[in-house]
C-alpha positions in Angstrom: 84.6 86.8 -58.6 85.1 90.3 -57.1 84.1 91.8 -53.8 81.6 94.2 -53.3 83.1 97.5 -52.8 80.0 99.8 -52.8 79.0 99.2 -49.2 82.3 100.7 -48.0 81.6 104.2 -49.0 78.1 103.9 -48.0 79.3 103.5 -44.4 82.0 106.1 -44.8 79.0 108.2 -46.2 77.0 107.8 -43.4 79.5 108.7 -40.7 80.7 112.0 -42.2 77.2 113.5 -42.0 76.5 112.5 -38.5 78.2 115.2 -36.7 76.7 117.8 -38.8 73.0 116.5 -38.0 70.8 118.4 -35.6 70.9 115.1 -33.5 74.5 115.8 -32.8 73.7 119.2 -31.4 71.1 117.7 -29.1 73.5 115.5 -27.7 75.6 118.4 -26.7 72.9 120.0 -24.7 71.8 116.8 -22.8 75.4 116.2 -22.1 75.4 118.4 -18.6 72.7 116.0 -17.5 74.4 113.0 -18.0 77.3 114.8 -16.2 75.3 115.5 -13.5 73.9 111.8 -13.3 77.7 110.8 -13.8 78.5 113.1 -10.7 75.8 111.5 -8.4 76.9 108.1 -9.4 80.3 108.7 -8.6 79.3 110.4 -5.4 77.3 107.3 -4.5 80.3 105.1 -5.8 82.3 107.0 -3.5 80.1 106.7 -0.6 79.8 103.0 -1.1 83.5 102.6 -1.6 84.0 104.8 1.7 81.4 102.6 3.5 83.0 99.2 2.1 86.4 100.3 2.9 85.4 101.6 6.5 82.9 98.9 7.5 84.6 96.2 5.5 85.6 94.0 8.4 82.4 94.4 10.3 80.3 92.3 7.7 82.8 90.1 7.2 82.6 89.5 11.2 78.9 89.5 11.3 78.7 86.8 8.4 81.6 84.6 9.9 79.5 84.8 13.0 76.5 84.0 11.5 78.2 81.2 9.7 80.2 79.8 12.4 77.1 80.1 14.8 76.6 76.3 15.0 80.5 76.3 16.0 80.3 79.0 18.6 77.5 77.3 20.1 80.1 74.8 21.7 82.4 77.5 22.0 80.2 78.6 25.0 80.9 75.8 27.2 84.6 77.3 26.5 83.5 80.5 27.9 82.1 78.6 31.0 85.2 77.9 32.4 85.5 81.6 33.4 82.8 81.1 35.9 84.5 78.2 37.4 87.6 79.8 37.5 85.5 82.7 39.5 84.0 80.1 41.7 87.2 78.6 42.6 88.8 81.8 43.8 86.1 82.4 46.7 86.5 79.0 48.1 90.1 79.0 48.6 90.4 82.3 50.6 87.9 81.1 53.3 89.5 77.8 53.6 93.0 79.6 53.9 91.4 82.2 56.6 89.8 79.3 58.5 93.3 77.7 58.9 94.7 80.6 60.5 91.6 80.8 62.8 92.7 77.5 64.2 96.4 78.7 64.7 95.4 81.1 67.2 94.9 78.1 69.2 96.8 79.8 71.7 97.3 77.0 74.3 98.0 80.2 77.1 94.1 79.6 78.1 95.1 76.0 79.6 98.2 77.6 81.1 96.0 80.1 83.0 93.9 77.4 84.0 96.6 76.4 86.5 96.6 79.6 88.4 92.8 79.1 89.7 94.2 75.6 90.9 96.4 77.2 94.0 93.8 79.6 94.5 91.1 77.1 95.7 93.8 75.5 98.2 94.2 78.9 100.3 90.8 79.5 99.9 89.7 77.5 103.0 92.1 78.8 105.6 90.9 82.5 105.0 87.7 82.2 106.0 88.1 81.8 109.7 90.8 84.9 109.2 88.7 86.8 107.3 85.8 86.8 110.0 88.2 88.3 112.5 89.5 90.9 110.2 86.8 93.4 110.4 86.8 92.8 114.1 90.3 94.3 114.4 88.8 97.7 113.3 86.3 97.3 116.0 88.9 96.7 118.8 90.8 99.9 118.8 88.1 102.4 119.2 87.5 101.6 123.0 91.4 102.1 123.3 91.9 105.0 121.0 90.9 107.7 123.3 93.6 106.9 125.9 97.4 107.6 125.3 99.6 104.7 125.7 101.8 104.6 128.7 105.0 106.2 128.4 108.1 104.3 129.3 110.9 106.3 130.8 114.6 105.9 129.6 115.1 103.3 132.8 112.2 101.5 132.6 112.4 97.5 133.3 112.7 95.5 129.9 108.9 94.2 130.4 107.8 97.9 130.1 109.8 98.6 127.2 108.6 95.3 125.3 104.8 95.7 126.2 102.2 96.5 123.9 101.5 100.3 124.0 98.2 99.9 125.6 96.0 100.9 128.6 92.6 99.5 129.3 90.0 102.1 129.5 88.8 102.4 133.2 85.5 100.9 134.7 85.6 97.9 131.8 86.4 94.3 133.1 89.6 93.5 131.2 90.6 90.0 129.7 94.0 88.9 128.6 93.9 85.6 126.4 97.4 83.8 126.4 98.4 81.2 123.9 101.1 78.7 125.0 103.2 76.3 123.1 103.5 78.6 120.2 106.2 77.8 117.3 106.4 74.3 117.1 103.2 73.6 115.1 103.6 76.5 112.3 100.4 75.8 110.6 98.2 76.4 114.0 100.7 79.1 115.2 100.0 81.0 112.4 96.3 80.6 112.6 96.8 82.0 116.2 98.7 84.9 114.9 96.0 85.9 112.5 93.4 86.2 115.5 92.7 89.8 116.1 95.2 91.6 118.2 95.9 92.3 121.0 96.9 88.4 122.5 99.7 87.4 124.3 101.2 84.6 122.6 103.9 82.6 124.6 106.8 80.9 122.5 108.6 77.6 123.1 112.5 78.5 122.9 113.1 75.3 121.0 110.5 76.2 118.0 112.3 76.4 114.5 113.1 79.7 113.1 111.7 81.4 116.5 113.1 84.9 116.3 111.3 85.4 112.7 107.9 83.8 114.0 107.8 85.9 117.1 108.6 89.3 114.9 105.7 88.3 112.7 103.3 88.1 115.6 104.6 91.2 117.2 104.4 93.0 113.8 100.7 91.6 113.8 99.9 93.4 117.2 100.5 90.8 119.7 102.3 90.7 122.6 105.1 88.2 123.3 106.1 85.8 126.0 108.8 83.1 126.7 107.1 79.5 127.4 109.9 77.9 129.6 109.7 74.3 129.7 109.8 72.7 133.0 109.5 69.3 134.4 106.0 67.6 134.9 104.7 65.3 137.8 103.7 62.8 135.1 105.7 61.3 132.4 104.9 63.8 129.6 107.8 65.0 127.7 108.5 69.0 128.2 110.8 69.1 125.4 114.7 69.6 124.9 116.6 71.5 127.4 113.7 71.5 129.9 114.3 72.4 133.7 114.1 69.8 136.0 114.4 69.4 139.8 117.4 66.7 139.4 119.6 69.3 137.8 122.0 71.3 139.7 121.5 75.0 140.5 124.5 75.9 137.8 122.7 73.5 135.2 119.3 75.2 135.9 120.6 78.6 135.4 122.5 77.7 132.4 119.4 76.3 130.7 117.5 79.1 131.9 119.8 81.6 130.1 119.9 79.7 127.3 116.0 79.7 126.7 115.9 83.5 127.7 118.4 84.1 124.9 116.4 82.4 122.3 114.8 85.7 120.9 113.9 88.7 122.3 111.0 91.4 122.4 109.1 89.6 125.0 107.5 91.0 128.1 108.1 88.0 130.4 108.2 84.1 131.1 105.7 81.4 132.0 106.1 77.8 132.4 105.3 75.3 130.2 104.4 72.3 132.1 106.3 72.5 135.1 103.9 70.8 137.8 106.9 69.2 139.6 109.7 71.7 138.9 107.4 75.0 140.1 106.5 73.2 143.3 110.0 73.2 144.0 111.4 76.7 145.7 115.0 75.6 145.7 114.8 74.9 141.8 112.3 77.7 140.9 114.7 80.6 142.8 117.7 80.9 140.3 115.0 81.0 137.4 113.0 83.6 139.1 116.2 85.3 140.0 117.4 85.4 136.6 114.1 86.7 135.1 113.7 89.2 137.4 117.5 90.4 136.8 116.5 90.8 133.2 113.7 93.1 134.2 111.2 90.8 132.8 107.3 89.7 134.5 106.6 86.4 135.6 103.2 84.6 134.7 102.6 81.6 136.7 100.3 79.1 134.5 99.4 77.5 137.7 100.0 73.9 136.6 99.8 72.9 140.1 98.1 74.7 143.2 101.7 74.0 145.0 103.6 76.4 142.6 106.1 78.4 144.4 106.2 80.9 141.8 104.0 83.8 142.9 105.6 83.8 146.5 109.0 84.0 145.0 107.9 86.6 142.6 106.7 88.8 145.5 110.0 88.3 147.4 112.2 89.3 144.2 109.6 92.2 144.2 109.2 91.4 140.5 106.2 92.1 138.3 103.7 89.2 138.3 100.3 87.7 137.4 98.7 84.1 137.8 96.6 82.2 135.3 92.8 82.4 135.9 91.2 79.9 133.4 92.6 77.1 131.3 90.5 77.2 128.1 91.1 73.7 126.2 91.8 71.1 128.9 88.8 69.5 126.6 89.7 70.3 123.1 86.0 70.8 121.7 84.7 74.2 120.6 81.8 73.8 123.0 83.9 73.2 125.6 86.2 76.3 124.9 83.1 78.4 124.8 82.2 77.2 128.1 85.7 78.3 129.7 85.3 81.7 127.8 81.9 82.1 129.7 83.7 81.3 132.9 86.5 83.9 132.0 83.8 86.8 131.8 82.4 85.7 135.1 85.8 86.1 136.9 86.7 89.3 135.0 83.5 90.9 135.9 84.0 89.6 139.5 87.6 91.0 140.0 88.1 93.3 137.3 90.3 91.4 135.3 91.0 87.6 134.3 93.9 85.5 132.7 92.8 82.5 130.3 95.3 80.3 128.9 94.7 78.2 125.5 96.9 76.3 123.0 97.2 76.8 119.4 94.4 73.7 118.9 91.9 74.2 116.2 89.0 74.0 118.7 90.5 76.9 120.8 91.1 79.0 117.6 87.9 78.4 116.1 85.9 79.4 119.4 88.2 82.6 119.9 87.5 83.5 116.3 83.6 83.8 117.1 83.9 85.0 120.5 86.4 87.8 120.2 84.1 90.0 118.0 81.3 89.7 120.5 83.0 90.0 123.7 83.4 93.8 123.6 79.9 94.1 123.0 79.0 92.7 126.6 81.3 95.3 128.2 84.6 93.8 128.2 88.1 94.8 126.9 90.8 92.3 125.5 94.0 93.3 126.9 97.8 91.8 126.8 99.4 90.6 129.7 101.4 93.4 130.7 98.3 95.6 131.0 96.8 93.6 133.6 100.3 93.5 135.3 100.5 97.3 135.1 97.3 97.6 136.5 97.4 95.1 139.4 100.6 93.6 140.0 103.6 95.8 139.3 106.1 94.5 141.9 109.0 96.3 139.7 
């Protein structure tokens, strides 16, 4: 069987007239619209493409986040460590700062506490000394108006060593002498701390005697030598004491040794000596040497039979005698009673010389009495002032 050829020509015939038809002409007129639509589509497509290109990552991440949201939830605890780390730093700093704080455990404070320990110990002694100190300021005023006595170049030693002091006229004078100085250092220092002027008589065998005597003189007190002499009883007057059993040469040797033990003093008085001072023969070389050196003699009158004052007159040397003993009974009340008697003697004869010792009771009584005595019209003077005014024998 042969194929149907007529159809092929029909199709060819149909295609040939199409371009020539009015429909084809209208298609040319519509083409600009299509072109415009195509341009819009292209622009839209370009915009979409640009958006896709530019924001491609964002959608992907968002989608990933959304898809992995259930997985990120557990991840949140992983982010929790940061807060833990943030909490961790704060604690360490305070802990480390707290450690240095204990380091300032500067144990110096305990060392400083050692300083107060010595302070309380000296505190007790000052009270008695502190009370008189203001009094020292009170003592000079009555004496200030008077000029101290002038010492001529050829004056005897007692005047050269005397305190530059002159009692104001019209007032009874009281000289307080403290014997036995230098051996009991503690109580001797207490006596030195009393208001000046006192007259302090030093034993020749005291330790470091020159230094002690200089300190007392610097404190405004007058100095004397307290010469040991034999008593009537069995009491020991101390080493190198003068005894009636000694020959004249030994008596003189011991006297000179005692007189050379220190310097700066105005005279000599006897330590004990109730037996020795009653012996004129034994006393003569002693007073002869004292007079030769230009010193004064103060008789302690340990016995009413003393030959000291009689011999002093014979040698025409300056002298004086004790009027009152302050502390035969060593209590404050007893010493105050003796001080009252001293005032009575001073009112009666114009002066009085009282002798005491560096006992606590004596020092305490004097500390409270000395500030008041001037208010009652008396003046405290050194022994040299009494000798100058009443018993100048040389």
